[in-house]
N, C-alpha and C positions, 0 to 999 in steps of 0.2 A: 770977354776975351782977355782983359788984363788979369783977371783972377786966375784964369787958366795958366797964363805965363808965370805968375807968381808961384803957383804950386809946382810947376815943372822946374823952375829955378830952385825951389826948396828941395825937391827930390835930387837934383843934380848936386847940390851942396852936401846933403846927407850921404849920397853915394860917394862923393869925394872924401868925406871924413871917414867913412867906414872902410873904403878900399885903401886909403892912405894909412889909416891906423893898422889895418891888417898887414900891409906891406912893411910898415915900421916894425911891427912885432916879428915878422919873418926875418927882416934885415938885422934884428938885434943879435941873431945867432951867427952872423957873418962879420968877422972882425973889421973888414974894410968898410962895411956899410952900417956899423953899429951906431954911427952918429944920427942916422935917420930915426932911431928909437928914442933919442933924447927928447924929453918932454916934461910936462907938468900935469899934475892931477889936482883938480879943485872941485868943490861942491860939498854936499853933505855926506861925508865919509861914514859917519855913524848914523844909523837909521833913526828917524824920528817916529815915535809910536803914538798914535792917537787911539786911546782905549775908550770906547763908548759903552762898555759893558755888554752890549749885544753884538757890537761890531768893532773890530780892531783893525785900524789902518796903519800901515807902515810905509813911510816915505823915505826914499833914498835916491839922490841923483848925484852922479859923479861924472865929471868930464875929464877925459884923459886925452889931452892934445899932445902930439909929438910932431917932429919936423916933417915926417912923411905925411901926416894928415893935413898939415898946412899946405904942403905941396899938392896934395890931392884936392883941396879946396880951390887952389889957384888953377889947376888943370880943369876942374869942373866948370869954373867960371869961363875960362877960355873956350871950352867946348860948347857951353851954352850960348855964348856970344856969337860963335861961328855958325850956329844953327839958325834956321829961319823959322822961329816959333812964333 
């Protein structure tokens, strides 16, 4: 049961990040709401390539957090806590 709650919580957090990021991107075109798009990008911005001659793997992970995605995380946590899961 605990494992199920953890995965549901994780889904809520990812949904909050994605929806918040999307709203932040949409808000960047509105001058009064452009502050929601303010954020920071971090991670491996240049891909790391592992060439094994037969197989080539490319790794790249970038996190783009903005104010709206942080608000989305907070809202997701509040909604999760209000649910009886």
